[in-house]
C-alpha positions as CSV (number, residue, x, y, z in Angstrom):
1,X,93.0,-96.3,114.0
2,X,90.4,-93.2,116.1
3,X,89.0,-91.3,113.4
4,X,87.7,-88.2,114.5
5,X,87.9,-84.2,114.8
6,X,89.3,-82.4,117.3
7,X,89.9,-78.1,118.1
8,X,92.1,-76.6,120.3
9,X,94.5,-73.6,120.2
10,X,97.9,-72.8,121.7
11,X,98.8,-69.9,122.7
12,X,102.7,-68.7,123.7
13,X,104.5,-65.0,124.3
14,X,107.7,-64.2,121.9
15,X,110.4,-64.1,124.1
16,X,111.5,-60.3,124.7
17,X,110.0,-59.1,122.0
18,X,109.4,-55.2,122.0
19,X,113.1,-55.7,124.0
20,X,115.1,-57.2,121.2
21,X,113.3,-54.7,118.7
22,X,115.3,-51.6,121.2
23,X,118.4,-53.8,121.8
24,X,118.4,-53.4,118.3
25,X,118.4,-50.3,117.4
26,X,121.2,-49.5,120.4
27,X,123.8,-51.7,119.4
28,X,122.8,-49.9,115.5
29,X,123.6,-46.9,116.6
30,X,126.5,-47.6,118.2
31,X,128.0,-49.7,115.2
32,X,127.0,-46.5,113.0
33,X,128.4,-43.7,115.3
34,X,131.5,-45.9,115.8
35,X,131.4,-47.1,112.0
36,X,131.8,-50.4,112.5
37,X,130.2,-53.5,111.8
38,X,130.3,-55.7,108.6
39,X,128.6,-56.2,105.6
40,X,127.4,-59.9,106.2
41,X,125.6,-58.6,109.6
42,X,125.8,-60.6,113.6
43,X,123.6,-63.7,113.6
44,X,123.1,-64.8,117.3
45,X,121.1,-67.4,118.2
46,X,119.4,-67.6,121.3
47,X,116.8,-70.2,122.5
48,X,114.0,-69.1,124.7
49,X,113.8,-69.9,127.5
50,X,112.2,-74.0,129.1
51,X,109.6,-75.4,126.8
52,X,106.1,-75.6,128.3
53,X,103.0,-77.5,127.1
54,X,99.7,-78.0,127.5
55,X,98.4,-82.0,127.6
56,X,95.6,-82.3,124.8
57,X,94.5,-85.7,124.1
58,X,97.2,-88.3,126.1
59,X,100.3,-85.9,124.6
60,X,102.0,-82.8,125.6
61,X,101.8,-80.2,123.0
62,X,103.8,-77.2,123.2
63,X,105.6,-74.5,121.0
64,X,109.2,-73.8,121.2
65,X,110.4,-70.4,119.4
66,X,114.0,-69.6,118.7
67,X,115.0,-66.2,118.2
68,X,118.2,-65.2,115.9
69,X,119.3,-61.5,115.2
70,X,121.1,-60.3,112.3
71,X,122.5,-56.5,111.6
72,X,122.8,-54.6,108.0
73,X,125.4,-52.2,108.9
74,X,125.5,-50.7,105.3
75,X,122.2,-50.3,103.9
76,X,121.0,-49.1,107.9
77,X,118.4,-52.0,108.2
78,X,117.7,-54.0,111.6
79,X,116.7,-57.5,111.1
80,X,115.7,-60.1,113.4
81,X,113.6,-63.2,113.3
82,X,112.3,-66.3,115.3
83,X,111.7,-69.9,114.4
84,X,108.4,-70.8,115.6
85,X,107.7,-75.0,116.0
86,X,105.2,-76.6,116.7
87,X,105.9,-80.6,119.3
88,X,103.8,-83.3,120.0
89,X,105.5,-85.3,123.1
90,X,104.0,-88.6,123.9
91,X,105.0,-91.1,126.3
92,X,105.2,-94.3,125.2
93,X,108.3,-95.7,124.4
94,X,107.4,-99.3,123.3
95,X,104.7,-99.1,120.6
96,X,104.1,-96.7,117.0
97,X,102.1,-93.9,117.3
98,X,100.5,-90.9,115.2
99,X,98.6,-88.0,114.6
100,X,97.2,-86.8,111.7
101,X,96.3,-82.6,112.0
102,X,96.1,-79.7,110.3
103,X,98.5,-76.6,112.1
104,X,97.3,-72.6,110.7
105,X,99.8,-70.4,112.7
106,X,98.8,-67.1,113.6
107,X,99.9,-64.0,114.9
108,X,98.0,-62.6,117.9
109,X,98.5,-58.4,116.8
110,X,96.5,-55.7,118.6
111,X,94.7,-55.6,115.5
112,X,93.3,-59.2,116.2
113,X,94.1,-62.4,115.0
114,X,96.9,-62.3,111.5
115,X,97.7,-64.6,109.4
116,X,101.8,-65.5,109.3
117,X,102.8,-62.3,107.2
118,X,101.7,-60.1,109.2
119,X,103.6,-57.6,109.4
120,X,106.2,-56.6,112.3
121,X,105.1,-53.1,113.5
122,X,101.5,-54.5,113.5
123,X,102.3,-56.8,116.4
124,X,101.5,-55.0,119.7
125,X,101.5,-51.7,121.3
126,X,104.8,-51.3,122.9
127,X,102.9,-52.1,126.6
128,X,101.9,-55.6,124.9
129,X,103.6,-58.8,124.4
130,X,103.6,-60.6,120.9
131,X,101.6,-63.9,121.1
132,X,101.7,-66.8,118.7
133,X,98.8,-69.2,118.6
134,X,99.0,-73.0,116.7
135,X,95.2,-74.0,115.8
136,X,95.1,-77.8,115.4
137,X,92.6,-79.3,114.3
138,X,93.7,-83.6,115.0
139,X,91.3,-85.7,112.0
140,X,93.1,-89.2,112.9
141,X,94.8,-91.0,116.2
142,X,96.4,-94.9,115.6
143,X,98.7,-96.1,118.3
144,X,96.9,-95.0,121.4
145,X,93.8,-95.3,123.3
146,X,91.4,-92.5,124.0
147,X,88.7,-91.8,126.4
148,X,87.3,-88.5,126.1
149,X,83.9,-87.7,124.7
150,X,84.7,-89.7,121.6
151,X,83.7,-93.3,123.9
152,X,80.8,-91.5,124.9
153,X,78.0,-94.3,123.4
154,X,80.5,-96.7,124.5
155,X,80.8,-95.4,128.2
156,X,78.1,-95.9,131.6
157,X,80.1,-93.6,134.1
158,X,82.7,-90.8,133.7
159,X,85.3,-90.6,136.1
160,X,87.4,-87.3,136.7
161,X,90.7,-86.3,137.4
162,X,92.2,-83.5,137.8
163,X,88.8,-81.7,135.4
164,X,90.3,-84.5,132.9
165,X,86.8,-86.9,132.1
166,X,87.0,-90.4,130.8
167,X,84.7,-92.4,129.8
168,X,85.2,-96.1,130.3
169,X,82.2,-99.0,130.7
170,X,81.7,-99.5,134.1
171,X,81.3,-103.9,134.0
172,X,84.7,-104.1,132.6
173,X,86.5,-102.4,135.1
174,X,84.6,-103.5,137.7
175,X,85.6,-107.0,136.0
176,X,89.4,-105.7,136.9
177,X,89.3,-104.0,139.9
178,X,87.9,-105.1,142.6
179,X,88.3,-101.4,144.0
180,X,86.2,-100.9,141.0
181,X,83.6,-103.6,141.7
182,X,82.7,-102.5,144.8
183,X,82.7,-98.6,144.0
184,X,80.4,-98.7,140.9
185,X,78.5,-102.3,141.5
186,X,78.4,-101.9,145.4
187,X,76.2,-99.9,148.0
188,X,78.5,-97.1,147.7
189,X,76.4,-93.8,146.2
190,X,78.8,-93.6,143.3
191,X,77.0,-96.9,142.0
192,X,74.2,-95.1,141.6
193,X,76.2,-91.7,139.8
194,X,77.3,-91.7,136.0
195,X,80.0,-89.0,137.2
196,X,82.6,-90.3,139.5
197,X,85.9,-88.1,140.8
198,X,88.6,-90.0,141.7
199,X,91.0,-87.3,143.7
200,X,94.9,-87.7,144.7
201,X,96.4,-88.8,140.9
202,X,97.4,-87.8,138.0
203,X,94.9,-87.9,134.9
204,X,97.6,-88.6,133.0
205,X,98.7,-91.5,135.3
206,X,95.4,-92.6,135.3
207,X,95.9,-92.5,131.6
208,X,97.6,-95.3,130.7
209,X,96.6,-96.6,134.0
210,X,93.2,-97.6,131.7
211,X,95.0,-98.4,128.9
212,X,96.9,-101.3,130.6
213,X,93.6,-102.6,132.0
214,X,92.1,-102.4,128.0
215,X,95.2,-104.7,127.4
216,X,97.3,-102.0,125.6
217,X,100.8,-102.4,125.6
218,X,101.3,-99.7,127.7
219,X,104.0,-100.7,130.4
220,X,107.7,-99.3,129.9
221,X,110.7,-98.2,132.0
222,X,108.7,-94.5,132.1
223,X,105.0,-95.7,133.0
224,X,105.9,-99.2,134.9
225,X,105.9,-97.3,138.2
226,X,102.6,-94.7,137.9
227,X,101.0,-98.1,136.8
228,X,102.1,-100.0,139.4
229,X,101.1,-97.8,141.9
230,X,97.8,-97.6,140.9
231,X,97.2,-101.4,139.5
232,X,98.1,-101.9,143.2
233,X,95.6,-99.1,145.0
234,X,92.5,-100.2,142.9
235,X,93.3,-104.2,143.0
236,X,93.9,-104.2,139.6
237,X,95.8,-108.5,139.1
238,X,96.4,-108.5,135.6
239,X,97.7,-105.4,135.6
240,X,100.2,-106.2,138.3
241,X,100.7,-109.2,136.4
242,X,101.9,-107.5,133.6
243,X,103.8,-104.7,135.2
244,X,106.1,-107.8,137.7
245,X,106.9,-109.6,134.1
246,X,108.3,-105.7,133.1
247,X,109.8,-105.1,135.8
248,X,111.2,-109.3,136.0
249,X,112.5,-109.4,131.8
250,X,112.6,-106.2,130.7
251,X,113.6,-103.9,133.0
252,X,116.7,-101.2,133.4
253,X,115.8,-101.0,137.1
254,X,118.5,-101.3,139.7
255,X,118.4,-104.9,141.6
256,X,117.8,-102.4,144.9
257,X,115.2,-100.5,143.2
258,X,113.5,-104.1,141.8
259,X,113.1,-105.7,145.9
260,X,111.5,-101.8,147.3
261,X,108.8,-102.0,144.3
262,X,108.4,-106.0,145.3
263,X,107.8,-105.7,148.7
264,X,105.4,-102.5,148.2
265,X,103.5,-104.2,146.3
266,X,103.9,-108.0,147.2
267,X,105.6,-109.0,144.0
268,X,106.4,-112.6,145.2
269,X,107.5,-113.5,142.0
270,X,109.6,-110.5,141.6
271,X,111.2,-110.7,144.4
272,X,112.1,-114.2,144.4
273,X,113.5,-113.4,141.2
274,X,116.1,-110.9,142.7
275,X,117.1,-112.7,145.6
276,X,118.1,-115.6,143.9
277,X,120.4,-113.5,142.0
278,X,121.8,-112.4,144.6
279,X,125.2,-114.3,144.7
280,X,128.3,-112.2,146.3
281,X,128.2,-110.2,149.7
282,X,128.9,-106.8,147.9
283,X,125.7,-108.0,146.1
284,X,123.3,-108.1,149.3
285,X,125.7,-104.3,150.0
286,X,123.9,-103.0,147.3
287,X,120.4,-103.7,148.1
288,X,120.5,-103.0,151.8
289,X,119.0,-100.1,153.0
290,X,120.8,-97.7,155.3
291,X,119.5,-97.4,157.7
292,X,118.1,-101.8,157.3
293,X,115.4,-101.2,159.8
294,X,113.8,-99.2,156.8
295,X,113.8,-102.5,154.9
296,X,111.6,-105.0,154.6
297,X,111.7,-106.9,157.7
298,X,111.6,-110.4,155.8
299,X,113.8,-109.2,152.3
300,X,116.0,-108.2,155.1
301,X,115.9,-111.6,157.1
302,X,116.3,-113.6,153.6
303,X,119.4,-111.1,152.4
304,X,120.6,-112.2,156.1
305,X,120.3,-116.0,155.6
306,X,122.1,-115.8,152.2
307,X,124.9,-113.9,153.6
308,X,125.6,-116.8,156.3
309,X,125.2,-119.3,154.1
310,X,127.9,-117.4,151.6
311,X,129.9,-117.3,154.9
312,X,129.4,-121.4,156.0
313,X,130.6,-121.7,152.3
314,X,134.0,-119.7,152.6
315,X,134.8,-121.1,155.4
316,X,134.4,-124.9,153.6
317,X,136.9,-123.8,151.4
């Protein structure tokens, strides 16, 4: 368990805040003029648009807002409310994880930040949008490995990916990857640098790749292809073998997908396992790409041989 203190803030605009007020006033006036409505009022749930979030400490944090409108015509009062939720999404399916944090909800108003008891008419002026803010203070993290500044004293090189810094051990990473062995301990300029930028990869993918390198059980259905890609790119044999084992024993990928991965990343055991399970002409058809010339020639050749064997077997019967 990692015991640390990390702080960050996440904000989101309240959707259609002023539009909601104006619509309620118009509806209210119409109902009063027509002497319509009921005592309990009308309640309507209106969810906001797509969830938005930002990555903080390997997880996706975001705010979800739902709007409920009510109208009490007898008293003439107009009322609406917003339900505000803070969510934390972690793309780890195969192991338990937890984050202990203190979260404080605030409103951003024209007079500055207000507590959750702020009055509605103090939110904003008519030309501004209302905002909610969660101030989050993470106290403990378990079930995941971090490579942020909390690992600074244990590291001697920093990788920068998409402006995110990863603090790692140069010698350990080089011992696992021939690519990083050459980059960090060879004659490249990076061998003398304490900060190295890696381009054309995603920070979230590199996070999961590093966790796999360090032996964590991060390989699952959602992560295996991304980890496999980086393990192949950086020639990390131990991670390649673990990805291959997962694809053989646990993955729900189709046979065609597995054969494509086996060809792309030279996973011989996975290729042999897939070919051994193909026993009918229909199964051969299901794994052959169109056009067939786009397939790996070795796999296509073996499928052709298997097809001939099946035809010969049918003739003998």
